[in-house]
C-alpha distance (Angstrom), angle and dihedral (degrees) to the residues before:
residue distance angle dihedral
S1 . . .
P2 3.82 . .
D3 3.83 92.7 .
G4 3.82 93.9 48.4
T5 3.82 92.7 -117.1
R6 3.78 118.4 131.0
S7 3.80 116.0 -122.4
E8 3.82 92.0 -117.1
E9 3.82 90.7 54.2
R10 3.82 91.9 49.0
A11 3.81 91.2 48.9
S12 3.77 91.6 50.4
M13 3.81 92.7 46.6
T14 3.79 89.5 50.9
V15 3.79 91.9 52.8
Y16 3.81 91.5 54.2
L17 3.79 94.0 45.7
I18 3.79 100.3 52.8
P19 3.81 130.5 29.6
N20 3.83 126.1 -134.6
M21 3.77 96.6 25.3
K22 3.79 128.6 151.4
K23 3.76 109.4 -84.5
R24 3.81 119.6 -100.8
D25 3.83 95.0 -111.4
V26 3.80 92.6 50.9
R27 3.83 91.1 48.1
A28 3.80 89.1 51.7
A29 3.82 90.7 52.2
I30 3.83 90.6 49.4
L31 3.81 91.5 51.0
A32 3.81 90.1 47.4
R33 3.83 90.0 55.5
L34 3.81 94.9 47.7
A35 3.85 94.8 38.2
P36 3.81 93.5 -168.3
N37 3.79 120.8 -148.9
P38 3.82 117.1 -135.1
S39 3.82 94.5 -102.5
D40 3.83 99.7 38.7
V41 3.79 125.6 133.1
L42 3.80 106.7 -130.4
W43 3.80 134.7 -173.2
D44 3.80 126.7 -156.9
V45 3.81 104.6 -165.9
G46 3.80 114.1 -162.4
A47 3.79 88.1 15.5
G48 3.79 95.3 -179.9
T49 3.78 107.8 -176.4
G50 3.81 93.1 -8.1
S51 3.78 103.0 -112.2
V52 3.80 93.8 134.5
S53 3.82 91.2 39.4
V54 3.79 91.7 57.3
E55 3.80 92.7 47.5
L56 3.82 90.6 49.3
A57 3.80 92.0 48.0
L58 3.81 92.2 50.0
A59 3.82 90.9 47.0
A60 3.84 90.7 53.1
P61 3.83 101.7 38.9
W62 3.84 94.9 165.2
G63 3.79 94.3 43.6
R64 3.77 132.8 65.8
T65 3.78 128.8 -103.2
Y66 3.79 121.4 -161.8
A67 3.82 118.4 -157.0
I68 3.80 106.2 -158.5
E69 3.80 113.8 -163.8
C70 3.80 133.5 156.4
E71 3.83 97.8 -155.7
E72 3.82 113.2 85.8
K73 3.83 93.7 -152.7
A74 3.78 89.8 54.5
I75 3.83 90.2 51.1
D76 3.81 87.9 55.7
L77 3.82 89.7 52.6
I78 3.81 91.2 48.5
R79 3.82 89.4 53.1
A80 3.81 90.7 48.8
N81 3.80 90.4 49.8
R82 3.82 91.1 49.0
E83 3.82 90.4 51.6
K84 3.80 95.4 45.1
L85 3.80 95.4 47.5
G86 3.81 100.0 34.2
A87 3.81 96.2 -118.9
W88 3.81 91.7 154.5
N89 3.81 93.7 162.9
L90 3.83 89.7 62.3
R91 3.79 113.4 105.5
P92 3.80 117.6 -167.6
V93 3.82 113.7 -145.1
H94 3.80 117.3 -163.6
G95 3.79 110.6 -149.3
K96 3.78 146.6 78.2
A97 3.78 122.3 -82.3
P98 2.94 135.9 -91.7
Q99 3.83 92.0 27.4
A100 3.83 93.6 47.4
L101 3.82 90.4 55.5
E102 3.78 98.2 57.3
S103 3.82 96.9 85.8
L104 3.82 96.6 41.9
E105 3.78 122.6 103.5
A106 3.81 115.4 -99.5
P107 3.81 112.0 -81.1
D108 3.79 131.2 -126.7
G109 3.80 91.0 -161.6
V110 3.79 135.8 14.5
F111 3.79 132.6 -165.8
L112 3.80 115.8 -162.5
G113 3.78 108.6 -158.9
G114 3.78 96.5 158.0
T115 3.78 131.9 6.3
K116 3.84 104.3 174.1
G117 3.81 89.9 -133.9
S118 3.81 95.9 -47.7
M119 3.81 99.0 102.7
A120 3.83 98.0 128.3
E121 3.82 93.5 44.0
I122 3.82 92.2 49.9
V123 3.81 93.6 47.4
D124 3.83 89.0 47.3
L125 3.81 91.3 52.5
V126 3.82 94.0 45.5
L127 3.80 93.5 50.5
A128 3.82 93.4 42.8
R129 3.80 88.9 55.0
S130 3.80 96.6 39.7
P131 3.84 115.8 10.5
R132 3.83 93.5 -171.1
A133 3.81 96.1 45.6
K134 3.78 113.1 134.8
L135 3.80 111.6 -121.1
C136 3.79 130.5 -162.2
I137 3.79 118.9 -179.4
S138 3.80 123.7 -171.5
A139 3.79 122.3 -149.0
I140 3.77 133.2 177.7
C141 3.83 94.9 178.1
V142 3.79 125.2 66.6
E143 3.83 90.1 -132.9
T144 3.82 91.0 57.3
L145 3.80 89.2 48.7
G146 3.82 88.7 55.4
R147 3.82 92.6 48.4
A148 3.80 91.2 49.9
V149 3.81 92.4 50.3
D150 3.82 91.2 47.7
A151 3.83 92.5 47.8
L152 3.81 92.4 53.3
K153 3.82 95.2 41.6
A154 3.82 89.6 52.1
H155 3.83 85.0 67.6
G156 3.81 95.0 45.3
I157 3.81 92.4 -103.0
E158 3.78 116.2 139.6
P159 3.81 104.8 -142.1
E160 3.78 123.6 -131.8
I161 3.81 106.1 -140.6
T162 3.79 122.3 -161.1
Q163 3.78 129.7 172.2
V164 3.79 114.0 -148.6
S165 3.80 114.6 -156.5
V166 3.78 117.1 177.9
C167 3.78 129.6 -172.8
G168 3.76 124.0 -170.7
A169 3.77 128.5 -163.2
R170 3.78 121.3 -121.1
A171 3.76 129.3 -176.9
V172 3.80 117.3 -102.9
G173 3.77 103.9 -178.3
S174 3.80 106.7 -58.5
L175 3.82 92.6 -20.0
H176 3.80 133.6 73.9
M177 3.77 123.1 -129.3
L178 3.78 127.1 -165.8
T179 3.79 115.5 -125.0
A180 3.79 118.4 -164.5
Q181 3.78 123.9 -135.2
N182 3.79 118.8 -147.3
P183 3.81 111.0 -81.0
V184 3.80 117.6 -110.1
F185 3.80 126.8 -153.5
L186 3.80 117.0 -141.7
I187 3.79 114.6 -160.6
A188 3.80 112.4 -167.5
G189 3.78 131.9 -171.6
N190 3.82 132.0 -176.9
C191 3.81 88.1 9.0
D192 3.78 98.4 118.0
A193 3.80 95.9 86.5
């Protein structure tokens, strides 16, 4: 990477900086779906605390990554994450999608981490602006999975659906026990190229 930090180290630093972020293994799966090129324009819609935004920005160091988030406190955390990890090409955008997306440059890749009920409208806007944009949508609820599939199919895109289930070991006395994290669905479109 441009800053000389290994991806695993960045991911672990991010986890310690900001609470409630997407787990490292899920972020890796999201990045694998979007496979950003170094100069890509990327959007993280519903960026939350910015963990995926930072990873996208560091994966595309000569591009631009926009972290779109409607919660002001989360925008502050995204800025702190950008500062701490040197993701200078990360641009926080305070606002609600799809309205907050209208003035942004057309994306090469988009991660939808939260849509506040506007999934179809956001997918419509993304694909109107950039028909070949790679999309990756996360869902923890079956209903959101269905909406994501419907939104992509409405544009003739056959979704690639993956469920990511991660277990981590923790010490229990002298033994180690696996503890499961909640499974996450990743719904990808236009990511086969």
